[in-house]
C-alpha positions in Angstrom: 1.7 -0.6 22.3 4.7 1.4 21.1 4.3 4.5 19.2 6.5 3.1 16.4 4.1 0.3 15.4 1.5 2.3 13.6 0.2 -0.7 11.5 -0.1 -2.8 14.6 -1.9 0.0 16.5 -4.3 0.3 13.5 -5.0 -3.4 13.5 -5.7 -3.4 17.2 -8.0 -0.4 16.8 -10.0 -2.0 14.0 -10.6 -5.2 15.9 -11.4 -3.3 19.2 -13.9 -1.0 17.5 -15.3 -3.4 14.9 -18.7 -3.4 16.5 -18.9 0.4 16.0 -18.0 0.0 12.3 -15.3 2.7 12.2 -14.6 4.5 8.9 -11.2 4.9 7.4 -11.4 8.6 8.2 -12.3 8.0 11.9 -9.5 5.4 12.2 -6.8 7.7 10.8 -8.0 10.5 13.0 -7.8 8.4 16.1 -4.3 7.3 15.2 -3.2 10.8 14.5 -2.2 10.3 10.9 -3.6 11.0 7.4 -5.7 8.5 5.5 -2.8 8.3 2.9 -0.2 7.6 5.6 -2.3 5.0 7.2 -3.1 3.3 3.9 0.6 3.1 2.9 1.9 1.9 6.3 -0.8 -0.8 6.7 -0.5 -2.1 3.2 3.3 -2.2 3.2 3.3 -4.1 6.5 0.4 -6.5 6.0 0.1 -6.7 2.2 -3.5 -5.8 2.2 -5.0 -2.2 1.9 -6.5 -1.1 5.2 -9.8 -0.1 3.5 -10.2 -3.6 2.0 -9.3 -5.2 5.3 -11.7 -3.1 7.2 -14.5 -3.7 4.7 -13.7 -7.4 4.6 -13.8 -7.7 8.4 -17.2 -5.9 8.6 -18.7 -8.1 5.9 -17.3 -11.2 7.5 -18.9 -10.4 10.8 -22.2 -9.6 9.0 -22.1 -13.0 7.3 -21.6 -14.7 10.6 -24.6 -12.8 12.1 -26.7 -14.0 9.1 -25.5 -17.6 9.4 -26.2 -17.7 13.1 -29.7 -16.1 12.6 -28.8 -13.1 14.8 -29.6 -10.5 12.2 -31.8 -9.9 9.2 -30.2 -8.7 5.9 -31.1 -5.1 6.9 -29.6 -5.6 10.4 -26.5 -7.2 9.1 -26.1 -4.3 6.6 -26.2 -1.8 9.4 -23.6 -3.9 11.3 -21.3 -3.5 8.3 -22.0 0.3 8.1 -24.3 0.2 5.1 -27.3 2.5 5.2 -29.4 0.5 2.7 -30.0 -3.2 2.1 -29.3 -2.6 -1.6 -25.8 -1.2 -0.9 -25.0 -4.0 1.5 -26.2 -6.6 -0.9 -24.0 -5.2 -3.7 -20.9 -5.1 -1.4 -21.7 -8.6 0.0 -22.1 -10.1 -3.5 -18.9 -8.4 -4.7 -16.9 -9.8 -1.8 -18.4 -13.3 -1.5 -20.1 -14.0 -4.8 -23.4 -14.7 -3.1 -26.4 -12.7 -2.0 -26.7 -12.1 1.8 -30.2 -13.6 1.8 -28.6 -17.0 0.7 -26.7 -17.2 4.0 -28.9 -19.3 6.3 -26.6 -21.6 8.3 -23.0 -21.9 9.5 -22.3 -24.4 6.8 -22.9 -21.6 4.3 -19.8 -19.8 5.7 -17.6 -22.6 4.5 -18.0 -21.4 0.9 -17.1 -17.8 1.7 -13.8 -16.1 1.5 -14.0 -14.7 5.0 -11.5 -12.0 6.2 -10.3 -13.4 9.6 -8.4 -11.1 11.9 -4.7 -10.6 11.0 -2.1 -11.3 13.6 -0.5 -8.2 15.1 3.1 -8.2 14.1 6.1 -7.3 16.2 7.4 -3.7 15.9 9.0 -2.9 12.5 12.7 -2.9 12.0 14.2 0.6 12.6 14.3 2.8 9.5 17.8 3.9 8.3 18.6 7.5 9.0 17.6 9.6 6.0 19.2 12.6 4.4 16.9 15.6 3.7 17.5 17.3 0.3 15.9 19.8 -2.0 15.6 17.9 -5.4 14.1 18.3 -8.8 12.3 18.5 -11.0 13.6 15.4 -12.7 12.1 14.3 -16.1 12.0 10.6 -16.6 11.2 8.3 -19.5 10.2 4.7 -19.2 7.4 2.2 -18.9 4.7 1.7 -16.3 2.0 -0.7 -15.2 -0.5 -0.7 -12.4 0.0 -3.0 -9.4 -1.7 -3.7 -6.1 -0.3 -4.8 -2.7 -1.3 -8.4 -3.5 0.2 -8.3 -7.0 3.5 -6.5 -6.3 5.3 -9.8 -6.3 5.1 -9.5 -10.1 7.2 -6.4 -10.2 10.5 -8.2 -10.9 8.9 -9.7 -14.0 7.9 -6.2 -15.1 11.6 -5.1 -14.8 12.5 -7.9 -17.2 9.9 -6.6 -19.6 11.3 -3.1 -19.4 14.9 -4.4 -19.8 13.9 -6.3 -23.0 12.7 -3.0 -24.4 15.2 -0.3 -23.2 17.9 -2.3 -21.4 20.5 -1.0 -23.8 19.7 2.6 -22.7 19.7 1.6 -19.0 23.3 0.2 -19.0 25.8 2.4 -17.1 23.2 4.8 -16.0 21.2 5.5 -12.8 17.8 4.0 -13.0 14.6 4.8 -11.2 11.4 3.0 -10.1 8.5 5.4 -9.3 5.3 4.7 -7.4 2.5 7.2 -7.9 -1.2 7.6 -8.3 -2.0 5.8 -5.1 -5.5 4.5 -4.5 -7.1 3.6 -1.2 -7.7 0.1 -2.6 -3.9 -0.3 -2.4 -3.2 0.0 -6.1 -0.5 2.3 -7.6 1.2 3.1 -10.8 4.7 1.7 -11.0 7.2 3.1 -13.5 10.7 1.8 -14.4 12.6 4.7 -15.9 15.8 6.5 -16.7 16.4 10.3 -16.7 15.3 11.8 -20.0 18.4 12.0 -22.3 16.7 13.7 -25.2 16.7 10.5 -27.2 13.9 8.5 -28.8 10.7 8.5 -26.7 8.8 6.2 -29.0 6.4 4.0 -27.0 7.9 5.4 -23.8 6.0 7.3 -21.1 7.2 10.6 -19.7 7.0 11.4 -16.0 8.3 14.4 -14.1 9.3 14.1 -10.4 8.3 17.5 -8.9 10.7 19.8 -7.3 10.5 19.8 -3.5 11.9 18.5 -0.2 12.7 14.8 -0.1 13.9 12.3 2.5 16.4 9.8 1.1 16.7 6.4 3.0 19.7 4.2 2.0 18.7 0.6 1.3 21.3 -1.7 2.7 19.8 -5.1 1.6 19.4 -6.8 -1.7 16.3 -6.3 -3.9 14.2 -8.9 -2.0 14.3 -6.8 1.2 13.0 -3.5 -0.3 9.5 -4.2 1.2 11.0 -4.3 4.7 12.8 -0.9 4.2 9.6 0.7 2.8 7.6 -0.6 5.8 10.1 0.7 8.2 9.9 4.2 6.7 6.1 4.4 7.1 5.7 2.4 10.3 8.8 3.4 12.2 10.3 6.6 11.0 7.2 8.6 10.0 5.3 8.2 13.3 8.3 9.4 15.3 9.5 12.2 12.9 8.5 15.9 13.1 8.4 15.8 9.3 5.2 14.6 7.4 5.4 12.5 4.3 3.6 14.0 1.4 1.2 12.3 -0.9 3.1 12.7 -4.1 5.2 10.2 -6.0 7.8 8.1 -4.2 10.8 6.5 -5.9 13.8 4.2 -5.6 17.0 5.5 -7.3 19.7 2.9 -8.2 23.4 3.5 -8.9 24.7 2.8 -12.4 26.4 -0.5 -11.3 23.4 -1.6 -9.1 23.1 -5.3 -8.7 19.7 -6.5 -7.3 21.3 -9.7 -5.9 23.8 -7.8 -3.7 23.4 -5.4 -0.8 23.2 -1.6 -1.2 23.4 0.6 -4.2 20.0 2.2 -3.9 18.2 5.0 -2.0 14.4 5.3 -1.4 13.1 8.8 -1.7 9.8 10.0 -0.3 8.4 13.6 -0.5 8.0 15.7 2.5 5.4 18.4 3.2 6.9 21.9 3.8 
């Protein structure tokens, strides 16, 4: 499998090593990347956090072992990498809404939200060539909410909410969207902002993009294709680059006349480790 398809290699490794119940740390180490990089690349490509997928696959196979009578609750818990039956039972109930002891036949599986194997995708599209710049700090003001990989489709609606509040201050100016405070469950803080102009900050949040080295990737599509460019950065460019993406905030920067329905007019910026 090509070096450029990190998410596909991660998926193949999870399914190949599932019986050994690999941890996220072990998986990232075997793939030669950080936990953060793996989490971002996998989530951007498949729309589900790698930690949740791995946990879901382990619990699904444990449920099958229980339904087929191959394992006791304790044995199924060990299959899913839980050292105690109590911890396994809590995780099982959180995932499926039922106690593991209630799974006694294959028909019981029909009521469970099983995590079946994802299909390995083709290699990601090539990432656009970035420009490397020293930038910042930049102080922003705006509004933010928390999203997850499976709720990010609601982000356009959040833009409408922000525009209703500060749209008059966004007109004719560069705007920003900032992703920060990433969690391994795939959630992140998302802020729509403008550069601080010294005006009224009432009810607005303040966020400072730190000074540092940044890679800027031009986005050539319309707004609907941003996920593909993001995925290309983490799944295509990062594995092949001699520069390592940092774990700080990432942002999109839009030109003053940016139109989300037309191509171009925006750059994706990711921090680089020195």
